[in-house]
Every structure is written in structure tokens, then in C-alpha cells.
C-alpha positions as CSV (number, residue, x, y, z in Angstrom):
1,X,0.0,0.0,0.0
2,X,1.4,3.4,-0.9
3,X,1.4,6.5,1.2
4,X,-1.6,8.1,-0.5
5,X,-3.7,5.0,0.0
6,X,-2.7,4.9,3.7
7,X,-3.7,8.6,4.1
8,X,-7.0,7.9,2.4
9,X,-7.7,5.0,4.8
10,X,-6.8,7.2,7.8
11,X,-9.0,10.0,6.6
12,X,-12.0,7.7,6.0
13,X,-11.5,6.0,9.4
14,X,-11.3,9.4,11.1
15,X,-14.5,10.5,9.4
16,X,-16.3,7.3,10.4
17,X,-15.2,7.8,14.0
18,X,-16.1,11.4,14.1
19,X,-19.6,10.8,12.8
20,X,-20.1,7.9,15.3
21,X,-18.9,9.9,18.3
22,X,-20.0,13.5,17.6
23,X,-23.2,13.0,15.6
24,X,-24.6,9.6,16.7
25,X,-23.2,9.4,20.2
26,X,-22.9,5.7,19.8
27,X,-20.3,3.5,21.5
28,X,-18.0,1.6,19.1
29,X,-19.3,-1.8,20.2
30,X,-23.0,-0.8,19.5
31,X,-22.1,0.5,16.1
32,X,-20.2,-2.7,15.3
33,X,-23.1,-5.0,16.3
34,X,-25.5,-2.9,14.3
35,X,-23.2,-3.2,11.3
36,X,-22.7,-7.0,11.7
37,X,-19.0,-6.7,12.4
38,X,-16.8,-7.1,15.4
39,X,-15.7,-4.2,17.5
40,X,-12.1,-5.0,16.7
41,X,-12.9,-4.8,12.9
42,X,-14.6,-1.4,13.4
43,X,-11.7,-0.2,15.5
44,X,-9.2,-1.2,12.7
45,X,-11.3,0.6,10.1
46,X,-11.6,3.8,12.3
47,X,-7.8,3.8,12.7
48,X,-7.2,3.4,9.0
49,X,-5.3,0.1,9.5
50,X,-7.3,-2.1,7.1
51,X,-9.1,-1.8,3.8
52,X,-12.8,-2.1,4.1
53,X,-15.3,-3.9,1.8
54,X,-17.8,-1.7,0.0
55,X,-20.6,-3.7,1.6
56,X,-19.2,-3.0,5.1
57,X,-19.0,0.7,4.2
58,X,-22.6,0.6,3.1
59,X,-23.6,-0.9,6.5
60,X,-21.6,1.8,8.3
61,X,-23.2,4.5,6.2
62,X,-26.7,3.1,6.7
63,X,-26.2,2.9,10.5
64,X,-24.8,6.4,10.5
65,X,-27.8,7.8,8.6
66,X,-25.4,9.1,6.1
67,X,-25.5,8.4,2.4
68,X,-22.6,6.2,1.2
69,X,-21.6,9.0,-1.2
70,X,-21.2,11.4,1.7
71,X,-19.3,8.9,3.8
72,X,-16.8,8.5,0.9
73,X,-16.6,12.2,0.0
74,X,-13.5,13.0,2.0
75,X,-13.3,16.4,0.3
76,X,-16.3,17.7,2.3
77,X,-14.5,17.2,5.6
78,X,-11.6,18.9,7.5
79,X,-9.4,15.9,6.9
80,X,-8.3,17.2,3.5
81,X,-5.7,19.5,4.9
82,X,-4.5,17.1,7.6
83,X,-3.9,14.2,5.2
84,X,-3.5,15.9,1.9
85,X,-1.9,19.2,2.6
86,X,-0.7,20.1,-0.8
87,X,-3.9,19.2,-2.7
88,X,-2.5,15.8,-3.5
89,X,-5.9,14.0,-3.7
90,X,-6.3,11.2,-6.1
């Protein structure tokens, strides 16, 4: 995995965690059960340590009450400058 891919996974994981904590106020274990995955799996996704299947992302977006397109649109969030400071998006 190259650096840009790692940054993208970190940004996506941060976005998922932020939505879960600040908007849904849901503990990680509850979100994981609702998505049909283990808490460990969700933790790895939120930390950007693993790639995530599109079907898992769909479950996460559905349980977050956020369209999948919004979940994947990293450009809408503050993570752009943190992970892609020079506009080096894909």
C-alpha cells in the first residue's frame, strides 16, 4: 500500500469515528453490532489500518444515517488539509 492509500484509509477512518462519536453518540461496540462486524474490525477501520469492503461501508453509512456517497466524499471534511496538505488528492 502506498502513502496516499494509507492517508485515504486514515481520513476515511477518522470520518467514520467522528460521525459515530459526535453525531450519533454511539459506542463503538454498539455500532459494530449494528453493522454486523466485530468491535475489533470497526476499530481497525476507524484507525485506518485495514481496507474495508464496500458492503461494510454501506452498512456503516446506513447505521450512520449518512448516504454512502457522503461517507466516501472525504473532500467535504476537514481531513483534507490534515492528510493531503498540498492538494495531492487522487
